[in-house]
N, C-alpha and C positions, 0 to 999 in steps of 0.2 A: 468490331467497333471498340475503340478505346474510350474508357470512362474519363470524362473531364473532371479534374479535382473540384470539389465544392469548397470554395474559398472560405465560406462561413464556418464550415466544419474544421478546416485546417487552422483558421485563426482561433477558434474555440480551443482546439487541442493545444496550440502553441501558448495561448494565454494561461490555460489551466496548468500546463507543464511548467511554465515559469513560476507560477505560484506554489505548486507542489514541491518543486526543487528547492525553492527558497525556504519553505517550511522545513524540509528535510535537513537542509544545511543548518538552520537555526537550532534544531534539536541536537545535531552533532556538536555544535558549539556549546550548547547548554549542558550537555552530558558527555564530555570528552572521555576518551579512553586511550591508553598507550597501546602501541602495537602488541598484539598477542593477548591482550586482556579481553575479558568478556565485554562484548560490544552492546551495552545496555541501550544506547540511543538507537542503534540499528534495529535491535529486537523490538523496542517500543514503537518505532516508526512503522515497521512492517506489520506489527500486530494491530496498531491503530488503523493503518491503511486497510488491512483485511476486514476489520470491524466495519469501517465506513463503506467498503465495497459491498459488504453484505447488506448494509442499510440501503445503499443505492440500488442494488439489484432488486431488493424487495420493493422499493418504491417504483422502479421501472416496470416490474412485472405485475404490479397491482394498480397501476394508473392507466386509465383507458387510453389516453393520448398524451404521453409525456412529451415535453418540448424536444424537438429533434436535435438540439444542441446539448441537452442535459448529459447524456452519456459521453459524448466526445469531450465536453469541457470537464466534467467532474470525474468520470471513470478513466478515460484514456489520458487526459491532460493532468488534472490535479493529483489524482491518486496514482497514476502511472509515474508522474514525476516525484511524488512523495515517497512511495515504496521503492525498495532497491534490492533486487536480487544480486546484482553484481557486488555491492558492498557486503552483503551477507556472505557471499562466497569468499571474497577477499579477507574479511574478518575471520572466517573459519580457517582458511589456509594459513593466515598469519599466526593464529593461535596454535595450529598444529605444527608449523615449522619453527616456532620459537619454544618448543618443548612442552606445550600445554595441550597434549593430545586429549586428555580426559575433558578438559575445559572446552576444547573444540567440539568434541562429540556431544557434550551437554548443551552447548550453544545450538547445534543443529537440531537436537531433539526438542529443546525448549522452543525454538523458532517454529518448527513444524507443528508441534502440539498447540502452542499459543495462537498461531496464525489460523490454523484450521478451526479451532474453537471460536476465534474471533469472528470469522466469516459466518459460521453457523449461528452464533449468538446474534450478530447483526441482522441476519435474515429472519430468524425466529422472532426476535423482539419487535422488529419493524412490522412484520406481518401481523403479529398479535395486536400491536397498537392500531394498525390500520383496519384490522378486522373489527376491533372494538368500537370504532367510530360509527 
């Protein structure tokens, strides 16, 4: 049997994705960089998105019955549209191919370290706050 798409879920993801993508674009305009330069906007976008996904996952796993559209709208839509692996890879490749290999490697290391730390911090802080209630 083929699953029928849930239109409420698809609409939630689409609306969230539009908002997240617009927010990501806004940050890239606010903090521009030339090709091959350290992509601060992308790094901040992905780190903030990781922090927020940590918060969201903590909320979803500590709430008895979260709204069924919360994860599709905020997680898949907003944060999926906001964070960007493809831009991270493109920025890394641009830096490497324009003679900034060390900067490229520093960008990869900073992204991984900052994003993993952000997810862990979001989870831990939110769980601590919710446990304290």
